[in-house]
Kinemage of the C-alpha trace (Angstrom):
@kinemage 1
@onewidth
@group {chain A} dominant
@subgroup {mainchain}
@vectorlist {calphas} color= white
{ca unk a 1} P -91.875 121.974 81.663
{ca unk a 2} L -93.760 119.395 79.496
{ca unk a 3} L -91.245 116.820 77.603
{ca unk a 4} L -93.656 115.974 74.913
{ca unk a 5} L -90.910 115.123 72.536
{ca unk a 6} L -89.478 112.438 74.833
{ca unk a 7} L -93.221 111.262 75.309
{ca unk a 8} L -93.934 111.028 71.522
{ca unk a 9} L -90.576 109.021 71.158
{ca unk a 10} L -91.809 106.436 73.851
{ca unk a 11} L -94.962 106.079 72.059
{ca unk a 12} L -93.414 105.280 68.652
{ca unk a 13} L -91.228 102.606 70.612
{ca unk a 14} L -94.153 101.027 71.626
{ca unk a 15} L -95.876 101.142 68.022
{ca unk a 16} L -92.749 99.436 66.917
{ca unk a 17} L -93.252 96.457 69.329
{ca unk a 18} L -96.817 96.283 68.143
{ca unk a 19} L -95.653 96.166 64.722
{ca unk a 20} L -93.100 93.808 65.053
{ca unk a 21} L -95.603 91.308 66.781
{ca unk a 22} L -97.988 91.854 63.743
{ca unk a 23} L -95.302 90.977 61.148
{ca unk a 24} L -93.967 88.279 63.144
{ca unk a 25} L -90.536 89.924 63.542
{ca unk a 26} L -88.624 88.880 66.549
{ca unk a 27} L -85.603 89.586 68.606
{ca unk a 28} L -82.197 89.316 66.359
{ca unk a 29} L -79.062 90.603 67.788
{ca unk a 30} L -77.480 90.178 64.402
{ca unk a 31} L -79.893 93.143 63.150
{ca unk a 32} L -79.554 95.280 66.407
{ca unk a 33} L -77.900 98.506 65.214
{ca unk a 34} L -75.028 99.779 67.438
{ca unk a 35} L -74.859 103.373 66.105
{ca unk a 36} L -77.238 106.049 64.490
{ca unk a 37} L -77.785 109.777 63.980
{ca unk a 38} L -80.614 112.000 64.818
{ca unk a 39} L -79.262 114.783 62.555
{ca unk a 40} L -82.174 114.639 60.391
{ca unk a 41} L -84.909 114.281 62.675
{ca unk a 42} L -86.096 112.013 65.608
{ca unk a 43} L -88.244 110.229 62.978
{ca unk a 44} L -84.628 108.572 61.652
{ca unk a 45} L -84.074 106.701 65.245
{ca unk a 46} L -83.681 103.232 64.546
{ca unk a 47} L -87.008 102.386 66.061
{ca unk a 48} L -86.611 98.707 64.665
{ca unk a 49} L -83.979 98.198 67.421
{ca unk a 50} L -86.582 98.132 69.922
{ca unk a 51} L -87.850 94.784 68.449
{ca unk a 52} L -84.384 93.285 67.055
{ca unk a 53} L -82.609 94.293 70.283
{ca unk a 54} L -85.095 93.423 73.134
{ca unk a 55} L -88.198 91.676 71.094
{ca unk a 56} L -91.533 92.382 69.923
{ca unk a 57} L -94.607 93.222 72.310
{ca unk a 58} L -95.386 89.360 72.717
{ca unk a 59} L -91.930 88.241 73.376
{ca unk a 60} L -91.695 91.195 75.976
{ca unk a 61} L -95.001 89.956 77.671
{ca unk a 62} L -94.111 86.209 77.862
{ca unk a 63} L -90.777 87.055 79.218
{ca unk a 64} L -92.227 89.100 82.095
{ca unk a 65} L -95.585 87.092 82.724
{ca unk a 66} L -95.301 83.190 83.059
{ca unk a 67} L -98.701 82.813 81.536
{ca unk a 68} L -98.402 85.403 79.150
{ca unk a 69} L -101.982 86.307 79.841
{ca unk a 70} L -103.127 89.144 77.633
{ca unk a 71} L -106.575 90.801 78.662
{ca unk a 72} L -108.499 91.279 75.397
{ca unk a 73} L -107.927 95.220 75.123
{ca unk a 74} L -104.208 94.227 75.037
{ca unk a 75} L -104.627 92.223 71.735
{ca unk a 76} L -104.077 93.244 68.248
{ca unk a 77} L -106.751 95.314 66.549
{ca unk a 78} L -108.223 93.539 63.384
{ca unk a 79} L -111.190 95.991 62.971
{ca unk a 80} L -113.271 96.321 65.648
{ca unk a 81} L -114.021 99.462 67.715
{ca unk a 82} L -110.854 101.564 68.869
{ca unk a 83} L -112.629 104.678 69.980
{ca unk a 84} L -112.002 104.545 74.081
{ca unk a 85} L -112.285 107.115 76.620
{ca unk a 86} L -109.663 106.820 79.226
{ca unk a 87} L -110.823 107.560 82.418
{ca unk a 88} L -111.092 111.338 83.287
{ca unk a 89} L -110.419 110.973 87.109
{ca unk a 90} L -111.010 113.828 89.278
{ca unk a 91} L -111.246 116.867 86.927
{ca unk a 92} L -114.053 118.907 88.606
{ca unk a 93} L -111.952 119.790 91.945
{ca unk a 94} L -111.168 123.185 93.054
{ca unk a 95} L -109.364 125.040 90.308
{ca unk a 96} L -107.365 128.510 90.305
{ca unk a 97} L -106.666 131.396 88.332
{ca unk a 98} L -103.393 130.132 87.809
{ca unk a 99} L -104.534 127.267 85.943
{ca unk a 100} L -106.199 129.420 83.270
{ca unk a 101} L -103.016 131.566 82.911
{ca unk a 102} L -100.642 128.380 82.422
{ca unk a 103} L -102.709 128.141 79.242
{ca unk a 104} L -101.538 131.269 77.129
{ca unk a 105} L -103.441 129.900 74.014
{ca unk a 106} L -106.963 129.736 75.428
{ca unk a 107} L -106.405 133.119 77.262
{ca unk a 108} L -105.453 134.636 73.685
{ca unk a 109} L -108.118 132.707 71.716
{ca unk a 110} L -110.632 134.261 74.438
{ca unk a 111} L -109.461 137.777 73.729
{ca unk a 112} L -109.920 137.483 70.216
{ca unk a 113} L -113.384 135.981 70.646
{ca unk a 114} L -112.909 133.575 67.700
{ca unk a 115} L -111.002 130.304 67.325
{ca unk a 116} L -109.122 130.101 63.924
{ca unk a 117} L -109.535 126.254 63.014
{ca unk a 118} L -107.621 125.157 59.701
{ca unk a 119} L -109.458 122.279 57.954
{ca unk a 120} L -107.745 120.187 55.995
{ca unk a 121} L -109.919 119.394 53.012
{ca unk a 122} L -109.182 116.209 50.520
{ca unk a 123} L -111.003 115.347 47.558
{ca unk a 124} L -114.074 113.004 46.977
{ca unk a 125} L -117.466 112.384 48.155
{ca unk a 126} L -116.332 110.220 51.241
{ca unk a 127} L -113.706 112.692 52.094
{ca unk a 128} L -116.352 115.704 51.886
{ca unk a 129} L -118.378 114.162 54.652
{ca unk a 130} L -114.924 113.427 56.691
{ca unk a 131} L -114.265 117.054 56.011
{ca unk a 132} L -118.038 118.334 57.523
{ca unk a 133} L -117.595 115.722 60.248
{ca unk a 134} L -114.298 117.505 61.021
{ca unk a 135} L -116.284 121.257 60.879
{ca unk a 136} L -118.429 119.976 63.445
{ca unk a 137} L -115.635 119.213 65.422
{ca unk a 138} L -114.377 122.750 65.171
{ca unk a 139} L -117.357 124.192 65.990
{ca unk a 140} L -117.591 121.869 69.130
{ca unk a 141} L -114.213 123.286 70.144
{ca unk a 142} L -115.537 126.672 69.873
{ca unk a 143} L -118.582 125.934 71.739
{ca unk a 144} L -116.286 124.573 74.521
{ca unk a 145} L -113.908 127.501 74.675
{ca unk a 146} L -116.911 130.432 74.077
{ca unk a 147} L -119.587 129.307 76.549
{ca unk a 148} L -121.527 127.439 74.046
{ca unk a 149} L -121.132 129.908 71.093
{ca unk a 150} L -120.631 127.192 68.341
{ca unk a 151} L -120.109 129.873 66.003
{ca unk a 152} L -117.227 131.800 67.324
{ca unk a 153} L -114.846 130.135 64.813
{ca unk a 154} L -113.209 131.090 61.451
{ca unk a 155} L -112.720 128.531 59.263
{ca unk a 156} L -109.727 128.185 56.939
{ca unk a 157} L -109.624 125.501 54.248
{ca unk a 158} L -106.091 124.466 53.598
{ca unk a 159} L -103.964 121.532 52.143
{ca unk a 160} L -102.229 119.636 55.112
{ca unk a 161} L -98.650 121.508 54.256
{ca unk a 162} L -100.548 124.969 54.137
{ca unk a 163} L -102.290 124.037 57.306
{ca unk a 164} L -99.175 123.030 59.158
{ca unk a 165} L -97.255 125.856 57.979
{ca unk a 166} L -100.003 128.383 59.030
{ca unk a 167} L -100.172 126.293 62.472
{ca unk a 168} L -96.493 126.747 63.306
{ca unk a 169} L -96.745 130.304 62.072
{ca unk a 170} L -99.348 131.047 64.863
{ca unk a 171} L -101.982 132.174 62.127
{ca unk a 172} L -103.965 129.227 63.063
{ca unk a 173} L -104.945 128.129 66.516
{ca unk a 174} L -105.812 124.456 65.788
{ca unk a 175} L -105.899 122.203 62.587
{ca unk a 176} L -108.567 119.465 61.877
{ca unk a 177} L -108.355 116.374 59.657
{ca unk a 178} L -104.625 116.161 60.350
{ca unk a 179} L -103.537 112.156 59.822
{ca unk a 180} L -101.182 110.981 62.319
{ca unk a 181} L -97.727 110.153 60.627
{ca unk a 182} L -94.384 109.497 62.121
{ca unk a 183} L -92.464 112.481 60.346
{ca unk a 184} L -95.226 115.077 61.143
{ca unk a 185} L -95.461 113.794 64.914
{ca unk a 186} L -91.898 113.970 65.517
{ca unk a 187} L -90.081 116.248 63.258
{ca unk a 188} L -92.512 118.809 62.444
{ca unk a 189} L -93.352 120.345 66.110
{ca unk a 190} L -96.861 118.807 65.938
{ca unk a 191} L -98.943 117.438 68.561
{ca unk a 192} L -101.799 115.152 67.144
{ca unk a 193} L -105.169 114.520 69.623
{ca unk a 194} L -106.716 111.220 69.961
{ca unk a 195} L -108.098 110.560 66.503
{ca unk a 196} L -111.749 111.106 65.990
{ca unk a 197} L -111.719 109.081 62.724
{ca unk a 198} L -110.122 106.029 61.687
{ca unk a 199} L -110.272 104.873 57.986
{ca unk a 200} L -110.004 101.606 56.768
{ca unk a 201} L -106.639 99.943 55.303
{ca unk a 202} L -106.536 100.000 51.563
{ca unk a 203} L -104.133 97.531 49.973
{ca unk a 204} L -100.628 98.308 51.066
{ca unk a 205} L -101.901 101.787 52.622
{ca unk a 206} L -101.669 102.168 56.256
{ca unk a 207} L -104.910 102.567 58.493
{ca unk a 208} L -105.625 106.178 58.769
{ca unk a 209} L -105.858 108.207 61.966
{ca unk a 210} L -107.606 111.567 61.710
{ca unk a 211} L -107.004 113.914 64.439
{ca unk a 212} L -106.904 117.810 65.600
{ca unk a 213} L -103.409 119.106 65.416
{ca unk a 214} L -101.839 121.844 67.750
{ca unk a 215} L -98.286 122.733 68.272
{ca unk a 216} L -95.943 120.983 70.456
{ca unk a 217} L -94.988 123.566 72.405
{ca unk a 218} L -98.217 124.397 73.252
{ca unk a 219} L -98.896 121.361 76.084
{ca unk a 220} L -101.979 122.736 77.903
{ca unk a 221} L -103.904 123.923 74.793
{ca unk a 222} L -103.264 120.445 73.357
{ca unk a 223} L -104.421 118.809 76.308
{ca unk a 224} L -107.254 120.785 76.291
{ca unk a 225} L -108.077 119.932 72.602
{ca unk a 226} L -107.499 116.428 73.211
{ca unk a 227} L -110.144 116.446 76.202
{ca unk a 228} L -112.725 117.829 74.032
{ca unk a 229} L -112.423 114.837 71.416
{ca unk a 230} L -112.530 112.282 74.461
{ca unk a 231} L -115.595 114.303 75.889
{ca unk a 232} L -117.570 112.943 72.997
{ca unk a 233} L -116.610 109.441 73.539
{ca unk a 234} L -117.216 109.818 77.371
{ca unk a 235} L -120.780 111.054 76.630
{ca unk a 236} L -121.631 107.812 74.689
{ca unk a 237} L -120.108 105.645 77.012
{ca unk a 238} L -122.048 107.196 79.808
{ca unk a 239} L -125.370 107.424 77.781
{ca unk a 240} L -125.483 111.247 77.601
{ca unk a 241} L -127.112 112.800 74.544
{ca unk a 242} L -126.936 116.241 73.204
{ca unk a 243} L -130.262 117.083 75.309
{ca unk a 244} L -128.433 115.922 78.272
{ca unk a 245} L -125.482 117.952 78.031
{ca unk a 246} L -125.552 119.411 81.447
{ca unk a 247} L -124.953 115.668 82.739
{ca unk a 248} L -121.309 116.009 81.797
{ca unk a 249} L -118.766 116.650 84.623
{ca unk a 250} L -117.523 119.968 85.361
{ca unk a 251} L -113.801 120.385 84.598
{ca unk a 252} L -111.566 122.993 86.605
{ca unk a 253} L -107.855 121.810 85.291
{ca unk a 254} L -107.975 124.472 82.799
{ca unk a 255} L -109.013 127.381 85.033
{ca unk a 256} L -112.474 128.473 86.231
{ca unk a 257} L -113.533 130.060 83.085
{ca unk a 258} L -113.478 126.631 81.481
{ca unk a 259} L -115.540 124.913 84.180
{ca unk a 260} L -118.776 124.228 81.763
{ca unk a 261} L -116.245 123.432 78.826
{ca unk a 262} L -117.446 119.889 78.445
{ca unk a 263} L -121.110 120.424 79.115
{ca unk a 264} L -121.169 123.349 76.282
{ca unk a 265} L -119.126 121.146 74.022
{ca unk a 266} L -121.887 117.928 74.232
{ca unk a 267} L -124.628 120.501 74.445
{ca unk a 268} L -123.588 121.664 71.079
{ca unk a 269} L -122.312 118.328 69.310
{ca unk a 270} L -124.124 115.653 71.067
{ca unk a 271} L -122.146 112.430 71.951
{ca unk a 272} L -119.886 110.744 69.254
{ca unk a 273} L -122.500 108.597 67.753
{ca unk a 274} L -124.670 111.314 67.463
{ca unk a 275} L -122.058 113.357 65.650
{ca unk a 276} L -120.968 110.604 63.532
{ca unk a 277} L -124.465 109.972 62.194
{ca unk a 278} L -125.075 113.705 61.058
{ca unk a 279} L -122.431 112.754 58.314
{ca unk a 280} L -122.396 109.234 58.017
{ca unk a 281} L -126.313 108.460 58.287
{ca unk a 282} L -126.099 105.060 56.717
{ca unk a 283} L -123.688 103.862 59.499
{ca unk a 284} L -123.752 102.978 63.157
{ca unk a 285} L -120.244 103.743 63.622
{ca unk a 286} L -118.586 100.980 61.845
{ca unk a 287} L -115.544 99.038 62.304
{ca unk a 288} L -112.589 100.804 64.041
{ca unk a 289} L -114.868 103.651 64.465
{ca unk a 290} L -117.028 101.919 66.984
{ca unk a 291} L -117.208 102.702 70.515
{ca unk a 292} L -114.495 100.313 72.754
{ca unk a 293} L -117.398 99.999 75.285
{ca unk a 294} L -116.081 97.869 78.820
{ca unk a 295} L -112.812 97.428 77.166
{ca unk a 296} L -114.137 94.560 75.132
{ca unk a 297} L -112.108 95.174 71.943
{ca unk a 298} L -108.227 95.114 71.268
{ca unk a 299} L -106.970 98.401 71.156
{ca unk a 300} L -103.338 97.727 69.982
{ca unk a 301} L -102.504 99.102 66.497
{ca unk a 302} L -99.431 100.808 65.001
{ca unk a 303} L -99.517 104.244 63.583
{ca unk a 304} L -98.428 105.067 59.807
{ca unk a 305} L -94.959 105.549 59.220
{ca unk a 306} L -93.274 102.900 61.633
{ca unk a 307} L -93.316 100.117 58.853
{ca unk a 308} L -90.411 102.167 56.981
{ca unk a 309} L -87.752 101.363 59.679
{ca unk a 310} L -88.625 97.632 59.124
{ca unk a 311} L -87.795 97.456 55.233
């Protein structure tokens, strides 16, 4: 089994350490809570305890490393490119039929010959461009699943609440345009992919992280969706354009039927910058939507929702 709930809780503990450093909050045993309840969901865990009982990220680092040396990628991000493709490793080795059948969602989607993709569509001109950006990611996902057929997708425009309800009821296979949020991530049974778009921080609002959303009990399909998002970063990082999609690596971990998934995805969408410019032509991916090539930019930034634990 895959303990995604525990993994998600650990991620939010790390976000709390980063948030503590940003806000100048330090270890303070007088504020370290001794008891708590999770009856209202894991999002009610006292994440501030990570800082008050142990210390913020910088404190922990300086405690464990005499010189407190931090590489640039481990610094707090202040607006530079954050899209980063973690190394894929050996993904093209010999696969088995069992790999595919572990992923029952991919099997059932292929059996219906169509991906059901919910699109969260907010209002506003900029948001409409963002919605179209998400639509193309839906089509990229379909291309990856159906051997290059980017039109093998049925689109449903929904509010976030409607989309998440339909996803959990299995009336949708995946949702695009979901904003990462602590309650949604920890309490609703949802998994958020690596974000494909990061919005600017406005006033007191948190930075927005827009992602694909899948069901938490669907680990292998969630991993597949995340891999397709990362493939657009990988393609740009490795100088692979749409016309060169065949240069993407083969991938066997989702079974032999998905061997060409990355090639089919990039042959339709192109790399991240090509895809981005179709919807935001006035920009080269700016600010945090830039690619973090060669690990040159700071990568640490807490996700929305953690600040409420420190109020």
